[in-house]
FINU-735882 format. One record per residue (C-alpha): residue in one letter; x, y, z; residue number from 1. Coordinates in steps of 0.02 Angstrom, whole numbers. Layout:
N
NODE_A_X_Y_Z_NUM
...
This chain:
458
NODE_M_8495_6195_-1862_1
NODE_F_8440_6079_-1741_2
NODE_S_8332_6092_-1586_3
NODE_V_8317_5975_-1440_4
NODE_Y_8243_5952_-1287_5
NODE_N_8368_5917_-1154_6
NODE_S_8338_5828_-990_7
NODE_L_8450_5920_-923_8
NODE_G_8402_6084_-903_9
NODE_K_8224_6029_-963_10
NODE_R_8195_6140_-1126_11
NODE_L_8244_6147_-1290_12
NODE_E_8388_6200_-1341_13
NODE_T_8499_6245_-1499_14
NODE_V_8614_6116_-1556_15
NODE_Q_8806_6154_-1550_16
NODE_P_8935_6029_-1545_17
NODE_I_9096_6021_-1442_18
NODE_R_9191_5985_-1629_19
NODE_K_9125_6058_-1779_20
NODE_G_9063_5970_-1904_21
NODE_E_9053_5832_-1780_22
NODE_V_8958_5740_-1663_23
NODE_G_8982_5614_-1524_24
NODE_I_8839_5527_-1461_25
NODE_Y_8836_5374_-1302_26
NODE_S_8705_5255_-1315_27
NODE_C_8653_5152_-1146_28
NODE_G_8628_4982_-1220_29
NODE_P_8565_4808_-1183_30
NODE_T_8607_4700_-1030_31
NODE_V_8620_4534_-1107_32
NODE_Y_8520_4422_-993_33
NODE_D_8397_4389_-1095_34
NODE_Y_8303_4449_-1264_35
NODE_A_8269_4613_-1293_36
NODE_H_8093_4674_-1256_37
NODE_I_7997_4778_-1394_38
NODE_G_7987_4924_-1246_39
NODE_N_8174_4914_-1232_40
NODE_L_8197_4939_-1429_41
NODE_R_8106_5095_-1421_42
NODE_S_8268_5163_-1331_43
NODE_F_8394_5094_-1485_44
NODE_L_8264_5171_-1611_45
NODE_L_8279_5335_-1536_46
NODE_S_8477_5330_-1554_47
NODE_D_8472_5249_-1728_48
NODE_L_8342_5401_-1784_49
NODE_V_8464_5537_-1706_50
NODE_R_8639_5455_-1777_51
NODE_R_8534_5456_-1954_52
NODE_S_8466_5619_-1946_53
NODE_F_8634_5721_-1909_54
NODE_E_8708_5599_-2045_55
NODE_Y_8565_5676_-2159_56
NODE_S_8630_5850_-2086_57
NODE_G_8808_5833_-2148_58
NODE_L_8887_5812_-1972_59
NODE_K_9022_5663_-1948_60
NODE_V_8953_5560_-1811_61
NODE_K_9049_5443_-1675_62
NODE_Q_8891_5355_-1610_63
NODE_V_8966_5237_-1461_64
NODE_M_8820_5081_-1367_65
NODE_N_8855_4972_-1235_66
NODE_I_8866_4790_-1199_67
NODE_T_8830_4761_-1028_68
NODE_D_8881_4591_-999_69
NODE_V_8949_4587_-831_70
NODE_G_8923_4684_-655_71
NODE_I_8786_4752_-563_72
NODE_G_8644_4764_-688_73
NODE_G_8506_4896_-611_74
NODE_N_8470_5009_-500_75
NODE_N_8463_4934_-348_76
NODE_D_8644_4891_-268_77
NODE_E_8582_4765_-147_78
NODE_G_8496_4671_-317_79
NODE_E_8564_4535_-383_80
NODE_D_8660_4535_-528_81
NODE_K_8566_4517_-680_82
NODE_I_8681_4416_-789_83
NODE_I_8684_4303_-628_84
NODE_K_8503_4284_-621_85
NODE_G_8493_4230_-821_86
NODE_L_8607_4123_-789_87
NODE_K_8480_4022_-639_88
NODE_R_8352_4055_-740_89
NODE_E_8424_3957_-890_90
NODE_G_8475_3814_-745_91
NODE_K_8657_3864_-785_92
NODE_E_8805_3845_-672_93
NODE_V_8865_4021_-621_94
NODE_T_9018_4004_-663_95
NODE_M_9120_4168_-748_96
NODE_E_9153_4044_-906_97
NODE_S_8954_4013_-908_98
NODE_M_8944_4205_-894_99
NODE_K_9022_4251_-1054_100
NODE_E_8928_4095_-1126_101
NODE_L_8748_4193_-1082_102
NODE_G_8815_4374_-1137_103
NODE_D_8892_4306_-1328_104
NODE_F_8743_4238_-1333_105
NODE_Y_8622_4380_-1295_106
NODE_T_8726_4464_-1389_107
NODE_E_8711_4378_-1520_108
NODE_K_8535_4383_-1538_109
NODE_F_8530_4582_-1482_110
NODE_K_8604_4623_-1660_111
NODE_V_8509_4510_-1713_112
NODE_D_8349_4630_-1673_113
NODE_M_8423_4782_-1694_114
NODE_R_8456_4727_-1905_115
NODE_K_8276_4686_-1915_116
NODE_L_8252_4824_-1859_117
NODE_N_8384_4906_-1964_118
NODE_I_8453_5008_-1834_119
NODE_L_8629_5062_-1882_120
NODE_T_8775_4962_-1799_121
NODE_P_8862_5084_-1701_122
NODE_H_9043_5123_-1726_123
NODE_V_9094_5059_-1557_124
NODE_L_9007_4903_-1452_125
NODE_P_9112_4885_-1314_126
NODE_R_9070_4759_-1176_127
NODE_A_9079_4790_-992_128
NODE_S_9205_4624_-964_129
NODE_E_9331_4708_-1088_130
NODE_H_9335_4853_-988_131
NODE_I_9377_4845_-792_132
NODE_A_9524_4901_-823_133
NODE_E_9459_5069_-865_134
NODE_D_9324_5060_-730_135
NODE_I_9471_5022_-594_136
NODE_E_9548_5179_-656_137
NODE_M_9410_5292_-617_138
NODE_I_9379_5221_-471_139
NODE_Q_9536_5258_-417_140
NODE_T_9543_5429_-472_141
NODE_L_9360_5452_-356_142
NODE_D_9449_5371_-234_143
NODE_A_9611_5500_-224_144
NODE_K_9492_5666_-233_145
NODE_G_9400_5608_-63_146
NODE_F_9245_5520_-174_147
NODE_V_9249_5352_-108_148
NODE_Y_9210_5243_46_149
NODE_K_9208_5047_80_150
NODE_I_9103_4944_210_151
NODE_S_9081_4759_198_152
NODE_D_9019_4758_46_153
NODE_G_9102_4844_-106_154
NODE_V_9160_5018_-132_155
NODE_Y_9027_5201_-147_156
NODE_F_9028_5355_-220_157
NODE_D_8973_5481_-53_158
NODE_T_8854_5588_-138_159
NODE_S_8838_5704_-38_160
NODE_K_9043_5751_-89_161
NODE_D_8930_5805_-244_162
NODE_P_8841_5987_-206_163
NODE_N_8778_5968_-391_164
NODE_Y_8713_5785_-371_165
NODE_G_8545_5761_-456_166
NODE_K_8577_5878_-581_167
NODE_L_8419_5774_-718_168
NODE_G_8307_5762_-557_169
NODE_G_8188_5625_-480_170
NODE_T_8313_5591_-378_171
NODE_G_8194_5607_-231_172
NODE_G_8037_5510_-278_173
NODE_D_8153_5374_-327_174
NODE_E_8245_5337_-153_175
NODE_S_8125_5162_-140_176
NODE_R_8227_5069_-283_177
NODE_I_8380_5106_-198_178
NODE_A_8402_4934_-48_179
NODE_E_8430_5020_126_180
NODE_N_8619_4971_184_181
NODE_S_8629_5030_349_182
NODE_E_8813_5055_312_183
NODE_K_8796_5171_214_184
NODE_R_8834_5338_239_185
NODE_N_8682_5407_123_186
NODE_A_8515_5317_29_187
NODE_K_8558_5398_-122_188
NODE_D_8765_5325_-93_189
NODE_F_8756_5190_-234_190
NODE_A_8917_5043_-284_191
NODE_L_9072_5081_-387_192
NODE_W_9127_4899_-341_193
NODE_K_9042_4754_-269_194
NODE_F_9154_4627_-173_195
NODE_N_9108_4428_-222_196
NODE_Q_9228_4274_-144_197
NODE_N_9172_4150_-287_198
NODE_L_9157_4280_-447_199
NODE_G_9220_4414_-531_200
NODE_Y_9370_4522_-544_201
NODE_P_9549_4557_-432_202
NODE_S_9551_4760_-387_203
NODE_P_9648_4851_-260_204
NODE_W_9476_4838_-139_205
NODE_G_9439_4668_-150_206
NODE_Q_9379_4543_-290_207
NODE_G_9235_4611_-370_208
NODE_F_9116_4678_-502_209
NODE_P_9095_4866_-543_210
NODE_G_8942_4938_-524_211
NODE_W_8825_4961_-705_212
NODE_H_8858_5161_-668_213
NODE_I_9053_5174_-671_214
NODE_E_9034_5047_-833_215
NODE_C_8935_5167_-934_216
NODE_S_9035_5333_-881_217
NODE_A_9219_5219_-907_218
NODE_M_9155_5156_-1101_219
NODE_S_9087_5324_-1139_220
NODE_T_9251_5412_-1090_221
NODE_K_9372_5299_-1177_222
NODE_Y_9298_5339_-1335_223
NODE_L_9209_5494_-1337_224
NODE_G_9307_5596_-1204_225
NODE_Q_9247_5720_-1114_226
NODE_P_9146_5824_-1102_227
NODE_F_9031_5711_-1244_228
NODE_D_8906_5785_-1341_229
NODE_F_8747_5683_-1312_230
NODE_H_8688_5540_-1219_231
NODE_T_8526_5433_-1243_232
NODE_G_8407_5299_-1169_233
NODE_G_8258_5291_-1078_234
NODE_I_8175_5377_-971_235
NODE_D_8172_5241_-821_236
NODE_L_8364_5277_-810_237
NODE_A_8368_5450_-788_238
NODE_P_8346_5474_-625_239
NODE_I_8455_5355_-536_240
NODE_H_8594_5278_-666_241
NODE_H_8601_5436_-769_242
NODE_N_8655_5562_-624_243
NODE_N_8743_5440_-545_244
NODE_E_8856_5429_-734_245
NODE_I_8869_5631_-717_246
NODE_A_8939_5642_-539_247
NODE_Q_9041_5510_-567_248
NODE_S_9103_5571_-721_249
NODE_E_9107_5736_-681_250
NODE_N_9185_5720_-512_251
NODE_A_9319_5619_-594_252
NODE_C_9353_5722_-755_253
NODE_G_9334_5885_-658_254
NODE_C_9249_5929_-811_255
NODE_G_9081_5906_-892_256
NODE_F_8976_5755_-932_257
NODE_A_8871_5731_-1074_258
NODE_H_8799_5920_-1147_259
NODE_Y_8600_5834_-1217_260
NODE_W_8503_5723_-1131_261
NODE_L_8396_5641_-1235_262
NODE_H_8285_5519_-1157_263
NODE_N_8137_5421_-1257_264
NODE_E_7961_5377_-1166_265
NODE_F_7885_5204_-1127_266
NODE_V_7810_5089_-1232_267
NODE_N_7635_5053_-1133_268
NODE_V_7520_4889_-1134_269
NODE_A_7355_4881_-1054_270
NODE_D_7434_4861_-883_271
NODE_G_7555_4974_-881_272
NODE_K_7727_4998_-938_273
NODE_M_7811_4848_-1037_274
NODE_A_7970_4775_-928_275
NODE_K_8038_4593_-896_276
NODE_S_7975_4616_-713_277
NODE_E_7828_4650_-751_278
NODE_G_7801_4491_-847_279
NODE_N_7721_4575_-992_280
NODE_H_7864_4592_-1122_281
NODE_I_7835_4563_-1286_282
NODE_T_7984_4492_-1394_283
NODE_L_8020_4547_-1591_284
NODE_R_8002_4343_-1617_285
NODE_T_7820_4372_-1535_286
NODE_L_7775_4502_-1671_287
NODE_V_7834_4396_-1819_288
NODE_D_7760_4215_-1743_289
NODE_K_7613_4332_-1772_290
NODE_G_7633_4376_-1940_291
NODE_L_7683_4549_-1904_292
NODE_S_7821_4649_-1995_293
NODE_P_7987_4710_-1872_294
NODE_L_7996_4861_-2001_295
NODE_A_7800_4875_-1962_296
NODE_Y_7841_4889_-1785_297
NODE_R_7985_5046_-1816_298
NODE_Y_7856_5136_-1898_299
NODE_F_7718_5117_-1771_300
NODE_L_7881_5196_-1642_301
NODE_L_7902_5329_-1765_302
NODE_G_7706_5394_-1755_303
NODE_S_7741_5430_-1604_304
NODE_H_7885_5581_-1555_305
NODE_Y_8019_5487_-1438_306
NODE_R_7970_5606_-1291_307
NODE_T_7769_5565_-1297_308
NODE_P_7709_5388_-1203_309
NODE_T_7659_5250_-1335_310
NODE_N_7522_5146_-1304_311
NODE_F_7538_4965_-1382_312
NODE_S_7408_4853_-1431_313
NODE_W_7401_4728_-1600_314
NODE_E_7263_4816_-1642_315
NODE_A_7389_4991_-1682_316
NODE_L_7535_4897_-1745_317
NODE_E_7408_4788_-1872_318
NODE_A_7353_4974_-1942_319
NODE_S_7536_5008_-1959_320
NODE_Q_7593_4878_-2068_321
NODE_N_7449_4900_-2135_322
NODE_A_7503_5098_-2188_323
NODE_Y_7703_5031_-2193_324
NODE_R_7646_4906_-2345_325
NODE_R_7523_5033_-2425_326
NODE_L_7668_5158_-2451_327
NODE_K_7814_5039_-2494_328
NODE_E_7678_4960_-2613_329
NODE_Y_7651_5149_-2686_330
NODE_I_7845_5163_-2705_331
NODE_S_7849_5005_-2800_332
NODE_T_7731_5083_-2923_333
NODE_L_7826_5225_-2948_334
NODE_P_7956_5220_-3120_335
NODE_K_8137_5207_-3082_336
NODE_G_8211_5309_-3221_337
NODE_G_8354_5235_-3273_338
NODE_I_8563_5313_-3356_339
NODE_F_8465_5464_-3463_340
NODE_K_8331_5513_-3327_341
NODE_R_8332_5487_-3159_342
NODE_G_8205_5592_-3031_343
NODE_R_8294_5744_-2921_344
NODE_V_8243_5745_-2750_345
NODE_N_8114_5904_-2739_346
NODE_Q_8194_6052_-2644_347
NODE_T_8018_6132_-2555_348
NODE_Y_7964_5929_-2479_349
NODE_K_8168_5893_-2434_350
NODE_K_8151_6063_-2328_351
NODE_E_7987_6032_-2229_352
NODE_F_8044_5839_-2189_353
NODE_T_8213_5930_-2128_354
NODE_E_8124_6059_-2011_355
NODE_A_8028_5909_-1946_356
NODE_M_8195_5813_-1918_357
NODE_E_8258_5953_-1854_358
NODE_S_8164_5990_-1715_359
NODE_D_8160_5865_-1580_360
NODE_F_8147_5729_-1716_361
NODE_N_7973_5764_-1745_362
NODE_T_7948_5590_-1824_363
NODE_P_7741_5585_-1840_364
NODE_E_7771_5768_-1933_365
NODE_A_7910_5677_-2063_366
NODE_L_7798_5571_-2077_367
NODE_A_7655_5672_-2139_368
NODE_V_7755_5743_-2273_369
NODE_V_7792_5582_-2318_370
NODE_W_7610_5546_-2347_371
NODE_K_7570_5727_-2418_372
NODE_L_7713_5688_-2538_373
NODE_T_7631_5522_-2623_374
NODE_K_7472_5626_-2647_375
NODE_D_7546_5800_-2725_376
NODE_V_7500_5735_-2911_377
NODE_S_7642_5923_-2936_378
NODE_V_7770_5810_-2921_379
NODE_P_7846_5690_-3084_380
NODE_S_7817_5517_-3023_381
NODE_L_8019_5522_-3038_382
NODE_D_8063_5667_-2940_383
NODE_K_7933_5572_-2807_384
NODE_R_8036_5430_-2775_385
NODE_A_8208_5478_-2775_386
NODE_T_8110_5623_-2624_387
NODE_L_8074_5488_-2538_388
NODE_L_8190_5361_-2531_389
NODE_D_8308_5502_-2496_390
NODE_F_8199_5525_-2331_391
NODE_D_8220_5339_-2300_392
NODE_K_8406_5393_-2244_393
NODE_V_8313_5468_-2102_394
NODE_L_8163_5323_-2054_395
NODE_G_8277_5182_-2101_396
NODE_L_8107_5090_-2149_397
NODE_E_8192_5000_-2308_398
NODE_L_8063_5082_-2434_399
NODE_E_8165_5038_-2581_400
NODE_E_8170_4849_-2546_401
NODE_N_7986_4770_-2559_402
NODE_E_7987_4657_-2432_403
NODE_F_7803_4599_-2471_404
NODE_E_7832_4558_-2644_405
NODE_V_7791_4365_-2692_406
NODE_K_7919_4317_-2828_407
NODE_D_7884_4128_-2803_408
NODE_I_7741_4069_-2700_409
NODE_P_7778_3897_-2605_410
NODE_A_7652_3761_-2692_411
NODE_E_7580_3748_-2529_412
NODE_I_7517_3943_-2527_413
NODE_R_7455_3899_-2698_414
NODE_K_7338_3756_-2683_415
NODE_L_7287_3855_-2544_416
NODE_L_7231_3995_-2636_417
NODE_Q_7150_3897_-2755_418
NODE_E_7042_3840_-2658_419
NODE_R_7005_3985_-2582_420
NODE_A_6970_4058_-2760_421
NODE_A_6831_3906_-2780_422
NODE_A_6743_3962_-2609_423
NODE_R_6741_4143_-2669_424
NODE_K_6651_4070_-2839_425
NODE_N_6533_3987_-2755_426
NODE_K_6505_4135_-2634_427
NODE_D_6566_4007_-2469_428
NODE_F_6629_4150_-2382_429
NODE_P_6650_4058_-2207_430
NODE_T_6787_3988_-2280_431
NODE_S_6840_4092_-2388_432
NODE_D_6890_4179_-2195_433
NODE_R_6976_4013_-2131_434
NODE_L_7078_3994_-2283_435
NODE_R_7142_4190_-2299_436
NODE_D_7193_4161_-2100_437
NODE_E_7273_4007_-2145_438
NODE_I_7375_4076_-2281_439
NODE_K_7427_4234_-2123_440
NODE_K_7462_4107_-2001_441
NODE_K_7611_4022_-2151_442
NODE_G_7675_4210_-2171_443
NODE_F_7594_4265_-2335_444
NODE_V_7453_4386_-2343_445
NODE_V_7280_4374_-2471_446
NODE_E_7210_4534_-2529_447
NODE_D_7055_4541_-2652_448
NODE_T_7037_4631_-2798_449
NODE_D_6885_4631_-2918_450
NODE_T_6981_4484_-3043_451
NODE_E_7109_4387_-2926_452
NODE_Q_7192_4369_-2760_453
NODE_R_7340_4488_-2730_454
NODE_I_7467_4395_-2613_455
NODE_S_7603_4489_-2532_456
NODE_R_7710_4430_-2386_457
NODE_V_7658_4484_-2180_458
């Protein structure tokens, strides 16, 4: 039975799905104006682990993740739309057509990153630009109930009308992120619709764009109904975005919103949290260019509990890649069996692994179970392989696919290996090290044994 730390209440709770045997999950997705950085990707990995864990336990899951390709995309209602920022950054004309082109481009790049990290594609990936009618309908419902007022730059939600506003906490300390607007009734009031004379969509209040918060409420309600089970996202979204989602959704419906809220902590670098605004963001492409596997980054993140801030460094990631490589190479040595003899999942280890994942998705403990199994000589090799691959349904590390194995060594690499072998024979270790580095830059890793050089992909 799953227990999770519910940000709504700040405590561990036993999971009780709304519908028996089924779980609905809404995951805050990307704003597609730039490449996702590896800090962003932790949030999407969390949602993937939650889904995989529930499916592994036998529950039927419906996962929805939004694509924000239009709207006021940020916690600051007065800030410039991120999509428009992206157009200006790339020197593109600010038109609805170019906004769609930008959104299409970075949506596809996001999907590529998801595939590289072996994150399962959500069952529904709704785009904000295709749900304007749903946004307007929800705003009209709120308007009819007296929660809406109009000022010169848009239509706002009146937070003073909701005595339960701020259920997730943190709103007081984050008011500085909401720019001052003298026309607003309350500092915490947020935009439901922002006017724009030159761009946008028609609405009963004037041409413009939906607010970021209303988009998530409209899409989650459309595809999961209300209430639904789980809402996931980064911890930075809780104080404003998620509190605003709750307020508008519950008051529009007159019912609950999400029962369980899961928030992952930041990925930190030496000078603080990773963020595009801080100029210290690293993309998945950056990792690949440095000869590191995207799945090694997945392994790196699994090594920390999702509610624990993770300190990123290149040294730590290389250590994770080495551990990940060892695990895959170990599995490649285990016999696969055949038609008449197959391995069985070891139920003792499965129980340990399941208990770890059902205890608030404790991936560090789950990985510890994996390594414990590799060292247990009492478990037959066929059963070890079957058990490890069974665990991988949750971990998503593609353990059966040996991405590091090299079947056809390019002629260029063979030549460098020959030169390095000669250098080693002559005890010319500086040259040997230089050639090793050159080979790594070309996407291959050399490991020395007593008798040979072993070559594998980065």
